[in-house]
C-alpha positions as CSV (number, residue, x, y, z in Angstrom):
1,X,-11.2,-21.8,-9.4
2,X,-10.0,-18.8,-7.6
3,X,-6.5,-20.5,-6.7
4,X,-5.6,-19.5,-10.2
5,X,-5.8,-15.7,-9.5
6,X,-2.2,-14.8,-9.3
7,X,-0.3,-18.0,-10.7
8,X,3.1,-17.4,-12.0
9,X,2.0,-18.2,-15.7
10,X,-1.7,-16.6,-15.8
11,X,-3.5,-14.1,-14.0
12,X,-7.2,-15.2,-13.7
13,X,-8.9,-11.6,-13.0
14,X,-12.3,-11.3,-11.6
15,X,-14.8,-8.8,-13.1
16,X,-17.1,-8.6,-10.2
17,X,-18.0,-5.9,-7.8
18,X,-17.1,-5.9,-4.1
19,X,-17.1,-9.2,-2.3
20,X,-18.5,-11.9,-4.6
21,X,-17.3,-13.8,-7.5
22,X,-18.0,-13.8,-11.2
23,X,-16.4,-14.8,-14.6
24,X,-12.7,-14.5,-15.1
25,X,-11.3,-12.2,-17.7
26,X,-9.0,-14.0,-20.3
27,X,-5.2,-13.4,-20.7
28,X,-5.7,-11.8,-23.9
29,X,-8.3,-9.4,-22.5
30,X,-6.4,-8.5,-19.5
31,X,-3.6,-7.1,-21.8
32,X,-5.7,-5.6,-24.6
33,X,-5.9,-2.0,-23.3
34,X,-3.0,-0.1,-24.8
35,X,-1.1,2.5,-22.8
36,X,-2.1,6.0,-23.3
37,X,-0.1,8.4,-25.3
38,X,0.6,10.7,-22.4
39,X,3.0,9.5,-19.6
40,X,2.3,8.9,-17.0
41,X,-0.7,6.9,-17.7
42,X,-3.5,7.8,-15.1
43,X,-5.3,4.3,-14.0
44,X,-7.8,5.5,-11.5
45,X,-10.7,7.8,-12.0
46,X,-12.5,7.1,-8.7
47,X,-13.9,10.6,-7.5
48,X,-12.8,9.8,-3.9
49,X,-9.0,8.9,-3.1
50,X,-6.7,6.0,-4.3
51,X,-3.5,5.0,-2.8
52,X,-1.3,2.2,-1.2
53,X,-0.8,0.4,-4.5
54,X,1.1,-2.8,-4.7
55,X,1.7,-5.5,-7.5
56,X,0.5,-9.0,-7.8
57,X,3.7,-11.4,-7.7
58,X,3.3,-12.1,-11.5
59,X,3.3,-8.0,-12.4
60,X,0.1,-8.4,-14.3
61,X,-2.2,-6.6,-12.0
62,X,-2.2,-3.8,-9.2
63,X,-3.8,-4.0,-6.0
64,X,-4.7,-0.6,-4.3
65,X,-6.9,1.0,-1.8
66,X,-9.6,3.3,-2.8
67,X,-12.4,5.0,-0.9
68,X,-16.0,4.4,-2.0
69,X,-17.4,7.9,-2.0
70,X,-16.4,11.4,-1.1
71,X,-15.6,11.9,2.2
72,X,-18.8,12.5,4.7
73,X,-19.2,13.2,8.4
74,X,-19.2,9.3,9.2
75,X,-15.9,9.0,7.3
76,X,-15.5,6.6,4.1
77,X,-15.1,2.9,3.8
78,X,-11.9,2.0,2.8
79,X,-12.0,-0.7,0.0
80,X,-9.3,-2.8,-2.0
81,X,-9.3,-2.9,-5.8
82,X,-7.8,-4.8,-8.5
83,X,-6.6,-3.1,-11.9
84,X,-5.0,-4.5,-14.9
85,X,-1.3,-3.0,-15.2
86,X,-2.6,-0.8,-18.3
87,X,-5.7,0.5,-16.3
88,X,-9.3,0.3,-17.4
89,X,-12.2,-0.7,-15.4
90,X,-11.7,-2.2,-11.9
91,X,-11.6,-5.9,-12.4
92,X,-12.2,-6.9,-8.8
93,X,-13.0,-5.3,-5.4
94,X,-13.3,-6.0,-1.9
95,X,-15.8,-3.8,0.4
96,X,-17.8,-4.9,3.4
97,X,-21.3,-4.7,2.1
98,X,-22.8,-7.0,4.2
99,X,-26.1,-6.2,5.9
100,X,-24.8,-6.7,9.5
101,X,-22.0,-4.2,8.9
102,X,-24.2,-1.2,7.6
103,X,-24.0,0.7,10.8
104,X,-20.0,0.4,10.6
105,X,-17.1,2.1,8.9
106,X,-14.8,-0.6,7.4
107,X,-11.4,-0.1,6.2
108,X,-9.3,-2.7,4.3
109,X,-5.5,-2.5,4.0
110,X,-2.3,-4.3,3.7
111,X,-3.7,-6.6,1.0
112,X,-1.4,-9.3,-0.5
113,X,-2.3,-12.1,-2.9
114,X,0.2,-15.0,-3.1
115,X,1.0,-17.1,-6.1
116,X,-2.1,-19.6,-5.4
117,X,-4.5,-16.8,-4.6
118,X,-4.4,-16.6,-0.9
119,X,-5.6,-13.3,0.2
120,X,-3.7,-11.5,3.1
121,X,-5.4,-8.5,4.5
122,X,-6.1,-6.0,7.5
123,X,-9.5,-4.8,8.4
124,X,-10.3,-2.0,10.7
125,X,-13.8,-1.6,12.0
126,X,-15.8,0.9,14.1
127,X,-19.4,1.9,14.6
128,X,-20.4,5.0,12.9
129,X,-20.9,8.0,14.9
130,X,-20.2,11.7,15.7
131,X,-16.8,11.2,16.8
132,X,-15.0,13.8,18.7
133,X,-11.4,14.1,19.0
134,X,-11.0,10.3,18.6
135,X,-12.3,10.8,14.8
136,X,-15.6,10.4,12.8
137,X,-16.4,7.0,14.2
138,X,-17.0,5.6,17.8
139,X,-15.0,3.0,19.6
140,X,-14.5,0.2,20.2
141,X,-12.3,-0.1,16.9
142,X,-11.2,-3.8,15.9
143,X,-8.0,-4.3,13.9
144,X,-7.5,-7.8,12.6
145,X,-5.3,-9.6,10.0
146,X,-7.3,-12.1,8.0
147,X,-6.1,-14.9,5.7
148,X,-8.9,-15.6,3.0
149,X,-9.4,-16.9,-0.6
150,X,-10.0,-13.9,-3.2
151,X,-13.5,-15.6,-4.3
152,X,-14.8,-16.2,-0.7
153,X,-13.6,-13.0,1.2
154,X,-15.6,-13.7,4.4
155,X,-14.9,-17.3,4.7
156,X,-11.6,-16.4,6.4
157,X,-9.2,-17.4,9.2
158,X,-8.2,-14.8,11.6
159,X,-4.5,-14.6,11.9
160,X,-3.9,-11.9,14.5
161,X,-5.8,-9.3,16.7
162,X,-4.1,-5.9,17.0
163,X,-7.2,-4.1,18.2
164,X,-5.2,-2.9,21.5
165,X,-2.0,-2.8,19.7
166,X,1.4,-4.8,20.1
167,X,4.5,-4.5,21.7
168,X,7.5,-5.5,19.4
169,X,11.0,-4.8,20.8
170,X,9.5,-2.0,23.0
171,X,7.8,-0.4,20.2
172,X,4.1,0.0,19.9
173,X,2.5,-1.4,16.6
174,X,-1.3,-1.1,15.8
175,X,-1.2,-1.0,12.0
176,X,0.3,-2.9,9.1
177,X,1.1,-1.8,5.4
178,X,2.9,-3.1,2.4
179,X,2.6,-6.5,3.1
180,X,4.4,-8.9,0.9
181,X,4.6,-12.7,0.7
182,X,8.0,-14.4,1.2
183,X,6.6,-18.3,1.3
184,X,3.3,-19.7,2.0
185,X,3.7,-19.3,5.7
186,X,5.7,-16.0,6.0
187,X,5.4,-12.5,4.9
188,X,7.0,-9.0,5.7
189,X,5.1,-5.8,6.3
190,X,5.6,-2.1,7.3
191,X,4.7,-1.9,10.9
192,X,3.2,1.5,11.9
193,X,1.5,3.3,14.8
194,X,-1.8,4.6,13.7
195,X,-2.7,7.8,15.6
196,X,-5.2,10.6,15.3
197,X,-4.6,14.2,14.5
198,X,-7.4,16.4,15.9
199,X,-9.0,19.4,14.3
200,X,-6.2,22.0,14.1
201,X,-5.1,24.8,11.9
202,X,-8.4,24.1,9.7
203,X,-7.3,20.6,9.0
204,X,-9.8,17.8,9.5
205,X,-9.7,15.0,12.0
206,X,-7.6,12.3,10.3
207,X,-5.3,9.2,10.8
208,X,-1.5,9.8,10.9
209,X,0.6,6.7,10.3
210,X,4.0,6.6,12.0
211,X,6.7,4.1,10.7
212,X,7.9,1.8,13.6
213,X,9.9,-0.8,11.6
214,X,9.8,-3.7,9.3
215,X,8.2,-7.0,10.5
216,X,8.6,-10.6,9.7
217,X,5.3,-12.5,9.9
218,X,5.0,-16.3,10.5
219,X,1.8,-18.1,10.1
220,X,1.2,-21.3,12.2
221,X,-1.6,-23.3,13.5
222,X,-2.6,-20.9,16.0
223,X,-2.4,-17.7,13.8
224,X,0.3,-15.3,13.1
225,X,3.2,-14.1,14.9
226,X,5.1,-10.8,14.2
227,X,8.7,-10.2,15.0
228,X,10.7,-6.9,14.3
229,X,13.5,-7.4,11.8
230,X,16.7,-6.1,13.5
231,X,18.0,-2.8,12.0
232,X,14.9,-1.6,10.7
233,X,13.5,0.5,13.7
234,X,11.9,3.7,12.8
235,X,11.5,2.7,8.9
236,X,9.0,5.0,7.2
237,X,9.3,3.1,3.8
238,X,11.0,-0.3,2.9
239,X,11.4,-2.5,-0.1
240,X,12.7,-6.0,-0.7
241,X,15.9,-5.7,-2.9
242,X,18.8,-8.0,-4.2
243,X,16.6,-11.3,-4.9
244,X,15.0,-11.2,-1.6
245,X,18.7,-11.0,0.3
246,X,18.2,-7.5,1.7
247,X,15.7,-4.7,2.7
248,X,16.3,-1.2,1.6
249,X,14.8,1.3,4.1
250,X,14.2,4.8,4.5
251,X,13.6,6.5,8.0
252,X,14.0,10.2,7.6
253,X,16.4,12.7,5.9
254,X,17.8,11.9,2.5
255,X,19.7,8.7,3.0
256,X,18.6,5.2,2.1
257,X,19.9,2.3,4.0
258,X,20.3,-1.4,3.4
259,X,19.7,-4.1,6.1
260,X,20.1,-8.0,5.6
261,X,16.7,-9.8,5.5
262,X,17.7,-11.8,8.4
263,X,18.3,-8.5,10.2
264,X,21.4,-6.6,11.2
265,X,23.3,-3.4,11.4
266,X,21.7,-1.0,8.6
267,X,24.3,0.5,6.3
268,X,24.0,3.7,4.4
269,X,23.8,3.0,0.6
270,X,23.8,6.5,-0.6
271,X,22.4,10.2,0.5
272,X,20.7,12.5,-2.0
273,X,22.4,15.9,-2.1
274,X,20.3,18.5,-0.1
275,X,18.4,21.2,-1.8
276,X,15.6,23.6,-0.4
277,X,12.7,21.6,0.8
278,X,13.9,18.5,-0.6
279,X,12.6,15.3,0.9
280,X,12.1,11.5,0.2
281,X,8.7,10.3,-0.2
282,X,9.1,6.7,-1.2
283,X,11.6,3.9,-2.0
284,X,10.9,0.8,-4.2
285,X,13.5,-1.7,-5.4
286,X,14.0,-4.6,-7.7
287,X,17.0,-6.7,-7.7
288,X,19.9,-4.3,-7.5
289,X,18.1,-1.1,-8.7
290,X,15.7,1.3,-6.7
291,X,13.6,4.0,-7.6
292,X,13.5,6.9,-5.0
293,X,10.9,9.7,-5.1
294,X,11.3,13.1,-3.8
295,X,9.7,16.5,-3.4
296,X,11.6,19.9,-3.2
297,X,10.7,23.6,-3.0
298,X,9.8,25.1,-6.4
299,X,10.2,21.8,-8.1
300,X,7.5,19.0,-9.0
301,X,8.2,15.4,-7.7
302,X,11.2,13.9,-8.9
303,X,12.1,10.0,-9.4
304,X,15.8,9.1,-9.1
305,X,17.4,5.6,-9.9
306,X,19.7,4.2,-7.1
307,X,22.0,1.5,-8.0
308,X,22.6,-0.3,-4.8
309,X,26.1,-1.9,-6.0
310,X,27.7,1.6,-6.7
311,X,25.6,3.7,-4.3
312,X,25.1,6.3,-7.3
313,X,21.8,8.3,-8.1
314,X,20.7,9.0,-11.4
315,X,17.8,11.7,-12.0
316,X,15.0,10.3,-14.0
317,X,12.9,13.4,-14.1
318,X,9.3,13.7,-13.1
319,X,7.9,11.0,-10.5
320,X,4.8,10.4,-8.6
321,X,4.0,12.4,-5.5
322,X,4.2,9.3,-3.3
323,X,3.8,5.6,-3.0
324,X,6.0,4.4,-5.8
325,X,6.0,0.7,-6.5
326,X,8.0,-0.9,-9.1
327,X,6.7,-4.1,-11.0
328,X,8.4,-7.5,-10.1
329,X,8.7,-8.4,-13.6
330,X,9.2,-5.0,-15.5
331,X,10.5,-1.6,-15.3
332,X,7.2,-0.1,-14.8
333,X,6.3,1.9,-11.7
334,X,3.0,2.9,-10.3
335,X,2.5,5.7,-7.9
336,X,0.2,8.3,-6.5
337,X,-0.3,11.7,-7.9
338,X,-2.2,14.6,-5.9
339,X,-5.1,15.7,-7.9
340,X,-7.1,18.2,-6.0
341,X,-9.2,18.6,-3.0
342,X,-12.7,17.9,-1.9
343,X,-15.0,19.1,0.7
344,X,-15.9,16.2,3.0
345,X,-18.9,17.8,3.9
346,X,-20.3,21.4,3.0
347,X,-18.4,24.0,4.8
348,X,-15.6,21.8,6.0
349,X,-12.0,22.0,5.4
350,X,-10.6,20.2,2.2
351,X,-9.3,16.8,1.9
352,X,-6.5,15.6,-0.6
353,X,-7.6,13.5,-3.3
354,X,-5.1,11.4,-5.5
355,X,-5.2,9.0,-8.5
356,X,-2.7,6.2,-9.3
357,X,-0.5,6.7,-12.5
358,X,1.7,4.4,-14.3
359,X,5.2,5.2,-15.6
360,X,5.9,2.4,-18.3
361,X,9.6,1.3,-18.2
362,X,10.7,3.9,-15.9
363,X,13.5,1.4,-14.5
364,X,15.6,0.9,-17.9
């Protein structure tokens, strides 16, 4: 039944809460919610945070990460949700509500559903505790990459244990993000170094994710093996482009680069003109076109269209603050917009909150 979840022709969407199956929503129901009159369309109203969106392969729904509650002294669980592209009630969620994990802080990330409904995801788990400089939770911390079915989330196969990190081409990796399936036995992902920012200048203890590069994952009988794609070292953002023939990467600065999917020397595609405080916050592509988002001093976040064949930028106006993601089947773009701050505990410093928004037809 769940194998139809993300088929090429029909998206069978689950209506249940975290971690168990229920009835499907029909195709008609899944597209019946109209876009709001105001653009961008706000998709999430979770009182905590929402981030790291990605699209299902058929462009019918959006996967994303969300916090279950406002922050507390033990840190929030991080869950995965599924939304219609037009928003509305969360259709499906993945949280660890098992009794044996009640004393743990569990985070899910790097989720990707393939065309037959297999779910690839990263799970990080720590015991709840007072923390210290190491954060709000106590070691040991386990980080594993799993392969499961969308209906039977914990009947799963461990593909890779990166609890102690990995050395890939001399670079330390202990986190993955933006996973995308390439085939039934391969995927790509952004490899990162997950570090801890201690209390300083009023900021809370928090995770800091540092880009390491883009990795190719290959699934075999004994699990998954990762290898760094040559030419992507130091990538902070990446996107598949040109019908899967290339990767578009951004490292730092205002330049966007192209690297062959098989790896090779990076080539600069284009460089945005400098402006006070201007910085790139995200890159997402489909075929020959990309959307690049930026911030600048005295101006709100902007979206730019980048045409790869000509290396030209076109200003599209207002865009999301971060995490822009283009639909694989349309010109729709989803991204995160900052919505305010919240106290994690009374008297503590403030923590950012954000909501996902949709820009219908942004890529013309």
